[in-house]
N, C-alpha and C positions, 0 to 999 in steps of 0.2 A: 825144115829148118827153113824161113823166111830168107829172099836171098838179099844181101844189102845191097843197093842204089848205086851207079856208079858215077866217080867225082864228078862227070857233068850233069847224071842226075840228082845229086844230092845238093849244086849249087845251086840248080834250077831251082830245086824244091825251098834252099832259102831265099833265094830274090823273092820267091814266089809268098813266102812267108813275111817277110820287109814290107812287098807291098802291099799286104792285106793289114800291116798294124800302120803304116804308113797312112794306110786309108781308113782304115779306123779311131787316127789323132783328128782327121779330120771334120770327123761328123760331128754333130750339137752333140754338147755336154749330156743330152738326155737319150741319145742314143746308142753311147757308145758302150763296149762291154764293160762289165762290172763284176769285182769278185765278189758275189752273194754269200753272205755264211748267215747259215740258217741253224739257228740253236732251238733245242726242243728234240721232241719225241713226236711223231703221228702214232696217238694212242688208239687203240680200237677199243669203237663206240662200249663195250661192256668197262672197260676201265678207267672211262672218264669219271669223273665227280663232281657235283655242283660247285659253281662257282667259289661260292661261300663256306665251302668244307677245306680248300685248298689250304694247307699249314704253311703258315710264314716263320716256324721258327729257328729254321735252318737261316735263312737271313739275318733274323734278328741276332744270330749268335755269330755271323762273320760280321756285321756292323756292331757292334759291341767290339768287336777284336778289333779291326783298321779300320775304326772313323772316330778322327779324334773329340773332343768338348767343341770344343770348334766348328766341326764339322767340315773337317778335312781328308785326304784319304792315305793312308799308308799304302798309295801302290808296291812299295820297294817290297816291304814284306810281305803281303802278299802274295806279290809274283814270285817271291821265291820257298812258297809254299802249294807242294806238288797237292798238299790234302784239302787247303781249302779253295785252291784252283778247282778243284774238282768236287768241293762241296757248290761252290758256285753254279757251276752247271746242274748239279744234282737240281737244285733250284728250282732252275729254269725249266729244267726237264719235268719236275712236277708243279711248276705253273702247267705249261702244254696242256697236262692231264685237265684243265677246267671244260666245264660243258658248257658253252655259252648258249646255248638250247634252254638250258636250265633256269628261271627265274628266279633274280638275285637282290636286296634290297641293294638299294642306292649307292648306302656307305661301304658295303662289301664290293661294290661295284669300282666304287674311286678307290679303295685299300689295296683289292689287287692290282689295280691298274696302275697304280702310283708305286708300290712295291714292282711289279714287273718294269715299268720304265727306267727305276732307278736300276737295277740288278742286273737288267740287261745291258744299259751304258756303262755300266761298270766292267762287265763281263767283255763289252767291245775296247775298253782302251786298255786293261788290263793284256787283252790279246795284243795289242802294238808298243805296249809299253817298254821302254823306257822314253818313248816321246814326249818331250816336256810341254806339247803342244796341240790342239788339236786342228793346226793347219793343216797338214799336212794328210788328213783322213777325214780332211769335212769342207774343204776347200771347193768351192763350184766347179767342175767341169778338171779335176784331179782325179776321177777315176772315181776307188772304192771310196763314200760316204757313208761316214757311221752314223747318219740319221737316217737314210735310206736305204742304204744296201745290208745293212745289221739286222737280221728278222727272227721272229718268235714265234712257232709255233704255238697257236695256243684251239686246245679245239679242233675244231674243222679248217682254220683258218691260221695266215701267216700277217706277223703288223712288225712292221718296221718300228723305229723309236718315231719318226713324223705320223705314223698311222694308229700306233697309242696315242699319241700328244691328243691330233684333229679327231681321229674318227671315233672314239674308244674316251676320251677323258673330255674334254672341252664339252661335245655333245650332253654331258650330265651336268653343266650348268654351274657348279662350283670353280669361279674364282680363287679361289684360294690355292687352288693344286698350283698355280703359278710359283705361291714361296716353297712348294715343297719338293717339284719334279727339278732333278740336276742332270744335267747335261753333263756332266763333266769340266766346266771354265769355273776358275774364281768370279766371276761376273753374274752366275746363275746361284741359287737359294744354296745355303750351306744344307752338305747332305745331314740328315737325324738319323743319330747313330742308335736307332732300331726300328720296328719292322712298321706299318704302321696295319692296324687291326681296324672293323669296324665299329670295336665298343667306346675306342679312345681317339677317335679317328677324328670329331669336330676340334675337342682339346686340344689334338696333334697343330691341325692346318693352322689353328687360331694361334699357337705357340710358335708354328711357324713364319704367320703374317709378323708378327709383334720383332722375331728374332731378325729377318730378312731387312724390314724398315728400317732396324734399330742401328745396323750398319752403314756408315756414313756415305759409301762408294754406293748407297740404295737410295738412301735418302740422307735429305740435308733441306736445313729451314734457317736460311739466314735473314734474322731477326730484325741485321741493319737495313740491308735491303729491302728485304720485302718479297723476298723471293723464294719458290721452293723448287727442288730440284730431288727429280728421282731415275730408279734405273730404268735403262730403255724396256724393258720388261712390260713395264708399265705404259710404255706406248704400243711394241708391237702389240701386245693384247688387251689393248685398249677396252675395246667393246662386249668383253669380258665381262670388265667392272662395273661397264652402264653404258648407257647411250650417249648422254652429256657430261659435261666434263666435270658437274657439280653431282650427279651420282657415281662417279668416278669418285671423287673424293670423299663422299657419303659413303662408300661400298668400303674405304680402309681407311679412313679416319680411326675402330676399333686399333689398328692395332699404329698409330703415331702419338707419339709421346703430349701431351695434355697440352702443353702451350701453345706445339703447332696447332692443333685443331684450335682452341680457344678464338686465336691470330686469324684462320681460317673464316670461325664466325663472322668475326668481326670485318673481315675484307676476302669477302668469295671470290672478287678477281685479280686476289693473289696471282702473280705472273708464274709460270710453270714450266720447267726446264729440265732435259732431261739428258742426266752424264754419257762418259762413254763407259763401253762394255769390255771388260778384260775376259780376255779370252786363252789368259794361260791355264794350266790344268790345274784343278785343284789337289793340288798334292799339297800331302802334309811336307815333303821335301823342299830345297828352294828351287823356287824357277829359275833357269838359268836363258831360254828363251825367251824372248822379247815376242807378246801378242802382234797376232795380225793388224796390217794397217787400216783395212774394212774390214768391216761384219760383212759387207753383204758379197766377200770373197770364198766367205764362210755359209755362203746361205741362211744366211739371220735373219729373223719370219719377216714377211712385208710387214709396215705401219697400219 
């Protein structure tokens, strides 16, 4: 049986631990210890399947159950269901079976990674629920960061939310992903209440674009002032939509109201502004906690 330390030794041990904790707190944010959360399974090679063969039916069923027609999430009900919490984890484990070395059509890749991004986000939020905003688990320097430290195993690799977005989805060169990947805030797109599938993907992304830009917080055309105001998402990811303002407006024109497009054609130099971002949780319940004062505090993407 091990011998317990004497009081003097125990006190010295606690002082040492406090000193280590204090030293960690003074480190730069990117060097501090973090509570890394890894989801998924390290499947043996013989159990892996082609990415296009992954079944998204379980995710589709969960979305149908807990996502409203307006794209908000009933986190409270989902959080109370052990069965469906496990179903979400099981789906993420299923995603981890994908063999990324096996060739897959572009549409299958986009559908897979968009489903993965959204499901992992929901998993991360449910893990911390009932937090009413993303401030605590996304603020720069706060330790655990939802987009950096929550990781999904897929095939031979591990991918954070940030890596899924920047290393997997954006290189596929379809800017419409920004109308469908959901970070969990009200400022991001509303969550589609069905899974993305390769066959339906084009129509789904077009519908996502129309819904996103139909929301006044994401697009406003002031006819009297002759100005346009967009969600800051279109500022953060401007280069994904085109190299110039003209190219970017042309890329999003199919999703804008007809009158706004007509005025743009008549006055192509119309001033463009970007609104504030709403960081409150996309909860179907009432949000009681105000959003943080600065998006930079939450690690917002660079301009």
